[in-house]
C-alpha positions in Angstrom: -3.2 0.8 0.8 -6.4 2.7 -0.1 -10.0 3.0 1.0 -11.5 2.9 -2.5 -10.4 3.4 -6.2 -8.8 6.8 -6.5 -9.3 7.3 -2.7 -6.8 8.2 0.0 -3.4 6.5 -0.5 -0.9 5.2 2.0 2.7 4.1 1.2 4.5 1.9 3.8 7.2 -0.7 4.1 7.2 -4.0 6.0 9.1 -7.3 6.3 5.8 -9.2 6.6 3.2 -7.9 4.1 0.5 -10.5 4.8 0.6 -9.7 8.6 0.8 -6.0 8.0 -2.1 -5.8 5.6 -4.2 -8.0 7.9 -3.5 -5.6 10.8 -4.6 -2.6 8.7 -7.8 -4.5 7.5 -8.7 -5.4 11.1 -8.1 -1.8 12.3 -5.3 -2.9 14.7 -2.9 -0.2 13.6 -3.5 3.2 15.1 -2.8 6.2 12.9 -3.3 7.2 9.3 -4.6 4.0 7.9 -7.1 3.5 10.7 -8.3 7.1 10.6 -9.0 7.0 6.9 -10.2 3.3 6.7 -7.5 2.2 4.3 -8.0 -1.5 4.1 -7.4 -2.4 0.4 -4.0 -3.4 -0.8 -3.9 -2.2 -4.5 -0.1 -2.2 -5.1 3.0 -3.9 -3.7 6.6 -4.3 -4.6 9.0 -6.9 -3.3 12.6 -6.0 -2.5 15.3 -8.4 -1.4 17.2 -5.7 0.5 15.3 -3.8 3.3 17.4 -0.7 2.7 16.3 -0.6 -0.9 12.7 -1.0 0.2 13.0 1.8 2.7 14.6 4.1 0.1 11.8 3.3 -2.4 9.1 4.0 0.2 10.8 7.3 1.0 11.0 8.3 -2.6 7.4 7.3 -3.3 6.1 9.3 -0.3 7.5 12.4 -2.1 6.0 11.6 -5.4 3.0 13.6 -6.6 -0.3 11.7 -6.2 -0.7 11.4 -10.0 2.5 9.4 -10.3 1.3 7.0 -7.6 -2.1 6.6 -9.3 -0.4 5.9 -12.6 1.8 3.2 -11.0 -1.3 1.5 -9.5 -3.2 1.7 -12.7 -0.3 0.2 -14.7 -0.2 -2.9 -12.5 -3.8 -3.0 -11.2 -6.2 -1.0 -13.5 -9.3 -2.2 -11.6 -7.9 -1.3 -8.2 -8.7 -4.8 -7.0 -7.7 -5.8 -3.4 -4.6 -7.9 -3.7 -4.7 -9.3 -0.2 -6.4 -12.5 -1.3 -3.7 -13.1 -3.9 -1.0 -13.0 -1.1 -2.6 -15.8 0.9 
């Protein structure tokens, strides 16, 4: 999640991406995403095993920002909000 292209980034994991992104967009989730107005979904990965998803999240949170930005740009060079694609 981000607030704008090349803006603040948030990495998280959920079993229900549509619901979770909607909660962030509506400001229903207290904390980091609400504080920084992170409402744009610009990258997502699907994992069949929640343990693999949690491990990937943990790894990505320790990546340098440059690596995260490169990952987003490789998949979504225009930083378009992917929420509508999910619906």
